[in-house]
N, C-alpha and C positions, 0 to 999 in steps of 0.2 A: 615630548605626549607620550609618557608612561605604557602605552601600547606598540608604541614605536620603537625603544630600548628595551623591550620582552623581545617581539615579531619581526622587528627590523619592518624592511618595506611594508608586510601585509598590515602590520596596528594600525596601522594609517583606514587597512580595507578592512579592519575589522570593530572596528569607531564606529562607520559609517554603515554597516550591515544593520550592527545594536541600534543605532537608532533606525535602522530601516530608513535610510537611502542608497539607493545601489541608481548609479550613472548608467550601467553595462543595459543595452538594448536588448526588448524581452524576444523567444527564440519562440513563436506560432508554432514554426510546423515542426518539431524536433519532434528524435525521433520516440515511440512511443517503450515500454522498456516492460511498464506492467500490465497486464488488463481482471477487474478485480469484481466484488458484488458486495455490501454489504447490509443486512437487516439489525434494527433494533425491534426489543419483542418489549411488549409492556407489562408484562406478565413475564417473569423469567419459566424454560417450559420447565416441565418435567415430563414428560409421556419423553421415552424414548424413538414409541413411533412419530411424533407430532416433527419430535425434532431433522427424525430424515426426512420427516416433508418438504417441510425448512427447506435440509439442507441441499433435497432435488431441486426445490426449483430455487436458486441463486445462482444454484449447480447450471440452471438452467440459461442463466440469465450472463451467468462466465463466457458460456457457450456461443454462446448469440453475437456478446462484445468479439470476441475469437476470430468468427464467423465474419459481423462485421466489417474487426482488417485482416480480414484473409492472412491472422498468424496461427502459432500456433506454438505453445509453450511446452519447460520442461518441468519446472519446478509448482508447488500446488502446495494452497500455506491455508491452513486451519486455524484461523484466528476464534477463540470463543470468549468474551469478557462472562462474569460474572454482574449479579446484583449488586457486589459489596468491591468492584473496577481492578477483581483477581484475574489474571491474563492468560489462555493460556496459549501457547503458540507449536505449531506444528505443522515440518514440511520432509514433503518424499521432493527430489530433485529421477528421473529418470536419464537417459544414460542420451537418448532421443526424446526428440518431440514426438507425442502416441498423435494417430492420424483419426 
């Protein structure tokens, strides 16, 4: 197999994964590494006030999820996708989680 020639033992793994074959057991209780929320809008938002209102609602959802999981975070990431599918991403990492 050519993948094994190029990647050694991992070649067989890559072959199976590329075909959605994975025999590893599902780990349903793994540690959550992120909490988020997103919203898609039928129409593009152009009013800054409306954008801030929607962002506040999304932030409240994230806050509720953090409380539910009894956790906090250090990095906040904002992603905006435009109607032409261009994306803008900005992140800010704090030295310590905010209360």
